[in-house]
C-alpha positions, 0 to 999 in steps of 0.5 A: 792594575792598569785600565785598558784605554778602550774602557776609559772613554766608556766610563767617562761617558757613563759618568757624564750621563748620570750627571746630566740625569741628576740635573734638569729633565728635558721636557717631553713633547706635549701629547694631545689627550685622546680621552673621550668626552664625558658621557651624558647620563645614558637612558637605559634601553628597554628590556628586550621583548621576544616577538611572537609571530602573529597567528591567523584569526580563528575561523568562525565554525560553520554551524552544522545543519540540524539532524533531519528525521524522516518517516514514511506514512502510508494511507491506509496504514497497513504493513500487509497490503493485498495484491493490487492494493494502492497505498499513498506514501507520504514522507514526513520531515522533522523539523519540517522544511523545504527539501527534495525527495527521491523515491526508490523500490526494491523487493520480490513482490514486484510492486509499482512505485509512482512518485507523485512529486514533492513528499508523496508517492503511490505504491501498488502492491504486486504479488505475494512477497516483500517490497521495500520503499526508500525515500532519500531527502536533501533539505535546502538547509543542507541537512540530509536524511532517509527512511524505509518502509517495508510492505509484506504483500499478502498472498491473494486469497483463493478466489471462491468458486462461484456456483454455476449460473445453472441452478438445475438442468436435471440432466442427472434425472434425480431430484437435486439441483446441480449444486446437490441441493434438494428439490421437491413439491409443496401443497396443502394436504387434505385439500385435494391439491397435488403436485407430482414431480418426475424427471424424464428424458426429452429428445435433444435435451436430456432429462427435464422436470415434468410437473403434474398438478391438480389444485383447488387452491395451490401447489408448488415446485421448489428448489433449495438455494442453500444461502446462495448469494445472487447479488452477481446476477440480475435475471432468472432464466428457464425453459418451459412448455406445457401439455395442451391436452391437459391444461396450460396455466395462463399465469404462473407465480415465481417466488424468490425467498430469503425465508418464509417471511422474507420474499418477493414474487412475480407472475409470468404469462405466455406459456404454451406447448412449445419450448421457450426460454423465459427471462425474468429480471430481478427488478420485476419481483415485488411484494407478495402481500404476505411477507416482507419484500426482499431488500437484496438477493443475498443468502437466498433460501429457495426458488418456487414455481407455484400453480394457483387454481384461479389461473389453472386447476390442473395441467402438466408443465415441463421445466429445464435449464433453470439458471441465474444470469447477469444481463 
């Protein structure tokens, strides 16, 4: 088989290449080393620490003020004052410390509250009802507190009806005082002493007491006082006249008695035949010599008009408008 001419040169070229490859190798150009220099011993990095954000400092707590206890004390100590009664109010702190005080009042008793400065006030009770007093306190330490006190004002006691200053005006023409207490005569039986009482009409006066007496020792006209308190008075007053055709006493004894053993006396003069009003101060009454003198004019039992033989043996005396007065 003939080899084509176009292939022959190719075969020759391949053969020559193979021969050359089996001989000396053509040196490769030197290539500079790019290897990194040897590493020095590396220090291990510290372990990583997670950073915690810093917190603000915890504030020191402000100490709270101690609890403030407040109490209201009243002097005198009473929860039921009478209308018009005055009470001193004092706010007591526990613990005690400087503070300001504010007082207030409410209620239907219509009392009056007068702050006096600091921890005190005055309460004047009003009408029957209830008042509540409140005090609010602010201490300089910042502590606060308050207290209340309630006062139930008692109803005013009924004003006792005062006996009329008039003891006896005899206008009923009977032997009773204006208060209905008895009137009578006293003398020693069997001695010839006598006193007779009558109640007769006198022109322009109504009835008056007519006392007819005849005595060898004494005779008296008495009016019961039934325990009456005469402390509000200081003077005995009465109208008197005598009948000159029968006899006018130069002196007449008057007794004020708490009992038969406790009494004081006074003598009056100047009686005549015309009506006159006599005014006898209680201060003029003094010891009788036959009993204990009065120390006061409470619980009186009797008023007595006495006729004594040494000043007159008989006569007629008229009395009217016997009264006690304050002068």
